[in-house]
C-alpha positions as CSV (number, residue, x, y, z in Angstrom):
1,X,-33.5,-59.6,-32.5
2,X,-34.0,-55.9,-31.6
3,X,-32.4,-54.7,-28.4
4,X,-34.2,-52.6,-25.8
5,X,-33.4,-48.9,-25.9
6,X,-31.7,-47.7,-22.8
7,X,-33.8,-45.2,-20.8
8,X,-31.8,-42.0,-20.1
9,X,-33.0,-40.0,-17.2
10,X,-32.0,-36.3,-16.6
11,X,-29.4,-35.6,-13.9
12,X,-31.0,-34.3,-10.8
13,X,-29.1,-31.7,-8.7
14,X,-29.0,-32.8,-5.1
15,X,-27.9,-30.0,-2.9
16,X,-24.6,-30.7,-1.3
17,X,-23.1,-27.9,0.9
18,X,-19.5,-29.0,0.2
19,X,-19.9,-29.1,-3.6
20,X,-22.0,-25.9,-3.5
21,X,-19.2,-24.1,-1.6
22,X,-16.5,-25.2,-4.0
23,X,-18.7,-24.3,-7.0
24,X,-19.5,-20.9,-5.5
25,X,-15.7,-20.1,-5.1
26,X,-15.1,-21.2,-8.7
27,X,-18.1,-19.1,-10.0
28,X,-16.8,-16.1,-8.0
29,X,-13.4,-16.4,-9.6
30,X,-14.8,-16.9,-13.1
31,X,-17.0,-13.9,-12.8
32,X,-14.2,-11.7,-11.5
33,X,-12.0,-12.8,-14.4
34,X,-14.7,-12.0,-17.0
35,X,-15.2,-8.5,-15.7
36,X,-13.5,-5.7,-17.6
37,X,-13.3,-2.1,-16.5
38,X,-13.7,1.0,-18.5
39,X,-11.4,3.0,-16.2
40,X,-8.1,2.3,-14.5
41,X,-10.0,2.4,-11.2
42,X,-12.5,-0.2,-12.5
43,X,-9.8,-2.5,-13.7
44,X,-7.9,-2.2,-10.4
45,X,-11.1,-3.1,-8.5
46,X,-11.7,-6.0,-10.8
47,X,-8.2,-7.3,-10.5
48,X,-8.4,-7.1,-6.7
49,X,-11.7,-9.0,-6.8
50,X,-10.1,-11.7,-9.0
51,X,-7.1,-11.9,-6.7
52,X,-9.3,-12.3,-3.6
53,X,-11.5,-14.9,-5.4
54,X,-8.4,-16.9,-6.5
55,X,-7.0,-16.7,-2.9
56,X,-10.2,-18.1,-1.5
57,X,-10.4,-21.0,-4.0
58,X,-6.7,-21.7,-3.5
59,X,-7.1,-21.8,0.3
60,X,-10.1,-24.1,0.0
61,X,-8.2,-26.5,-2.2
62,X,-5.0,-26.5,-0.1
63,X,-7.0,-27.4,3.0
64,X,-8.2,-30.5,1.2
65,X,-11.5,-29.0,-0.1
66,X,-13.4,-30.6,-2.9
67,X,-12.8,-29.6,-6.5
68,X,-15.4,-27.5,-8.2
69,X,-17.7,-29.4,-10.5
70,X,-16.2,-28.1,-13.7
71,X,-12.8,-29.4,-12.7
72,X,-13.9,-32.9,-11.7
73,X,-13.1,-35.6,-14.2
74,X,-10.3,-33.5,-15.8
75,X,-7.2,-35.5,-16.6
76,X,-4.3,-35.3,-14.2
77,X,-1.1,-33.7,-15.5
78,X,1.7,-36.2,-16.0
79,X,4.1,-36.7,-13.1
80,X,7.2,-34.6,-13.9
81,X,9.4,-37.0,-11.8
82,X,11.2,-39.7,-13.8
C-alpha cells in the first residue's frame, strides 16, 4: 500500500525584533571579520570595528539576550567539571 508523500512547505520568516537584533549583531561581527585592509590604517580600522562588534554581541549575550540564528541548535560543549 503506497504511503502519502509528506507536503513540505517553505519556512516563512516572521519578523521578530529580538531575533532580528541578535542576528544583526552577529552579521555586523561577521562582516567586520571578513574585511581586510590594504593599508595598516585600513587594517586598524577593521580590527577596531570587529572589536566593537564583538563587544556588542558579547554584551547582548551576557545580559541574557537570544542567540543569533546561526548559533541556535549548535551542540553544547561538554561540561569540564567531573
